[in-house]
N, C-alpha and C positions, 0 to 999 in steps of 0.2 A: 672574262678571266677564266682560263682552263685550270682545273685543280688536278693535279697529278700526284698520285701516291707512290712514293719510292720505298721498295722494300729490299733490304739486305738479307740474304740467306745465311749470314754468318752471325754467330753469337760472340765471337771473339772480341775483346775489348779493343785490340789493335788491328781489327779487320780491315783489309784493303777494300773489300766490297762495301762495307759500311762507310769508309772514307770516300769512296767513289759516289755513293748516293748522297752523301752530305755535300760533296762538292757540286753535284748536279743542282741541289736546292740553292746553292749559293750562286750558281751560274745560270739560273733560269732566265729565259729571254722575257722581255715585256709580253704581257698577256698570259704568262704561265706562272703558276705557284706550285712548287714542289714541296710536298710535306713528307718527311721521313717517318715511316712506321717504326716505332721502337718496342713493340710489344711481343715480338716473336717468342722470346725466352719465358714469357708469362703465360703463354697459351697451354691449357691442359692438353694431354694427349687425346686425340680424337677418338670419340666414342659415339657411335650413331644413337645410342640410348639417351645421350645428353643433348640431343637436338630439340628443336621446338621450344616448348615452354621450360625446358631444362637447360637451355644454352647458357653456358658460363658467361659472366660479365665481360671478361676479356675477350672471349670469342665473339660476342655480340658487338664489341668495339671494332674488331677486325672486320667483320661483315659489313658494318656500317660504313667504315672507312673506305672499303672497296666499292660499296654500292654508291657512295656519294662522290667518289672520284670519277673524273672524266676519262682518266686513263691510269694505268699501273705500270711502273718501271721496276724490274726486278734484276738485282745483281747477286749472282750465286756463285759461291765456291764449289769445288768438286771434292768429295770425300769418297774414297774408294770407288772411283768411276761412277759416282751417282750424286744425286741431289741430297744435300744435308737433311737429316730427319727433321729439324725444326721447321724448315721451309715446307717440306712436303706435308708436315702436319698441319701447317696453316692452310695449304692448298686443300687438304683433305676436309677441313672445316668449311670450305666454300663449295664443295662438290654438289651438295643437294639444294644449294641456293641459287637464286637468279643473279647474285652479284657478279658472277664471272661471265655470264651468258653475253656474248657480243661486246664485252669490255675490251676496249683497245689496251693493248700491252706491248712493251718493248723490253728487250733483254739488253743488259749492258754487262761488260765483263771486265774484271780486274786482272785476269790471267789469260794469257794466250793458250794454255794448256788444258783447260777445263772443257775439252770437247765432248766427253761422255756425258758430264752433267748437262752441258748445253743441249745436247740431243734429247736426253731424257726430259729436261725441263720443257722443250718445245713439244714433245709428245704428250706430256702431262697437261700443259696449258691448252693445247689444241683440243685434246679430249674433253676438257672442261669447257670448251666453247669460247676461250678467250679469243679476241681478234688480234692475232699477232702482226705486229708491224715488221716489215723485212728489214728496215734499217736497224743496224746494231752498232753499239758504240763499245769499243774495246780500248782501254788504256792500260798498259802492261805495268802492274804494281807488284806482281808476284816476288815475294822474298824481300821486299823493301821495308825498311824500319820506318815508323811514323814520321820522323823528320824528312826522310827522303820522299815518302808518299805525299806529304803536304807540299814540297817543293815541285814534284812532278806534276800535281794536280793544278798548281799555280802557274805553270808555264803557259805563256800566251797560246801556244798552238793547241794545247790540251784544253784550256778554257774555251777556245773557239770551237774545238771538236765537241766539247759538252753543249755548248750553246747551239751549234748546228744539229746535233742529234736531237735536242729537245725541240728545236724548230720543226724538224722533220716529223717527229712524233706528233707535234701539234697539229701539223697539216694533215696527218693520217687520221687523227681523232676528228678534225673538222670535216673530213671527207666521208665520214661514216654516216 
C-alpha cells in the first residue's frame, strides 16, 4: 500500500485546491491511500533558530508526515504571481531536513491560470531535491462555488482523470 500525502497550499475554507486534494483522497486507486494534510495554517513562521530540539510540535508533525509518505501531492493557488506564504512556510520547514530529498512529488492544479506559481513551485521543490513527477493533473475549478466544485469533481471523466493521475504517480513512486 502506497501512502501519499496531499497538501493544499490554500487556507481558504472554500478552497478549490483543498477540494481537489480531498477528491483525490476519495478517488485513490487500489493500492494507494491518500491522506490530506490539514495543518498548514497551524505551522509557526519558519525560524531556523527553532529547528532541532526546538522544533515546534506542529512542524514536527509535518516533517514526520512527509518523511513517512511514499509520495507527496501538492495543489497550490497563485497569489500575486507566486506561491502562497503558508505553503512556502511549510516547505521552508523541510529545507534542512532529509524528508524532501528524493521524495516523489506530483503537482495538481485547480486553475489553468496559476502558471507563475507552478513555475515557482517547481523551482522550489527541485531545489529542495523533491523528485518531481512529470505527470500533472489539472481540473479547472477556478471561480466555481462549492456546489459546482463538488459536481465537477464528481463527473465521471474527472474522477477517471484523478484515478489515472494517481495511478501514474504510483508507478512513478514504484520506479524510483
